[in-house]
C-alpha positions, 0 to 999 in steps of 0.5 A: 485948310478944311475941317475934318470931315463929321461921321455919322453915329449909330442911332442905338449905340453912338459908334462912328459909321462910314458914310452911307451905311445902312446898318451899324457895324457894332450893334447890327441897327437899321439905320434907316427910318421904317416908319411906314408913309401915312397916306394922305386920304384914307378911306373906311375899309368897305365903304361903298362908292360915292353916288352918282347918276347913270341914267336919266329919262322921261316919256317917249313920244314913240311909245304913243305911236298906236294912239296917232295910227288910231286917230289917222284912221278916225279921222279918215272915217270922220272925214269920209262920212262929212263928205258923202253926207253932209257936204252936199245936204241942203240942211248942212250948217256951220255947227255941223261943220265945227262938230265934224272938225271937233270930232276930227281933231279933238283926239289928236289934241286929247292924244298930245296933251297927254303925251306932254305931261307925261313927258315933263311930269314924271321923270325917272333917274337911276343912280349905283345905289337908288331909283327916284320918281319926280312927278308933276309939272308945276308941284313936285313929289319925289319918291326913291328905292333903294336898289337893295329892295328890288327883287325883279325887274321886268319889260314889256312891249307890244308890237309896235313897241317893240318896233319903235323900241320903247316899252315899259319897265316894271321894278317889283320890290320889298319897300312898303311904300312903292313895291310896284314901279312902273317907268312908262314909255320908256326909249330902250327898256332892255338897257334900263333893264340890264342897267337896272340889273347889274346895280342891284347885283352890285349893292347886294353883292358889296352888303354881302361883302361888310356883312362877312367882314 
């Protein structure tokens, strides 16, 4: 013979309740657990988003296109003068030929060395909080600028730079250490300018929201 089924009782008055009742028929007390569930992870109200890298870049070799064009013209001039005055001269010496080679090739080596130093010795990184500038080939110097301090962002391009889509992005800020930062020879400078501008506006909007709380 089965044991008699025990009915639940009210948590407040102790009266027996029909199975599955949400409220007590006698006192009307709720039988449901109304305590809100505690979230597993709670972020502080108005907390800024975690910092993440949005862009990294360095000097583009295309930014030195004007130097390569000038070198090409210079090299043709030097070779033309050599062929006209020294090639068939009776006083032609090995030293003269070496001097012509140095005059023709030297500017190209200087331009290449300058471009490589700029490319590997000067690097930039933009996050949603800060703009970083890293200088140095063997040693390193790292400067950072809070985006909330940025006042103005502009782009400078000459004709060749516009053709190759490179340029210089100038950042003006209220920072006492780095009031003016020039990101030189960067590919797609207009995109970088808009990215910095967007992040600056986002930082200011969050700061204004927190100040009004």
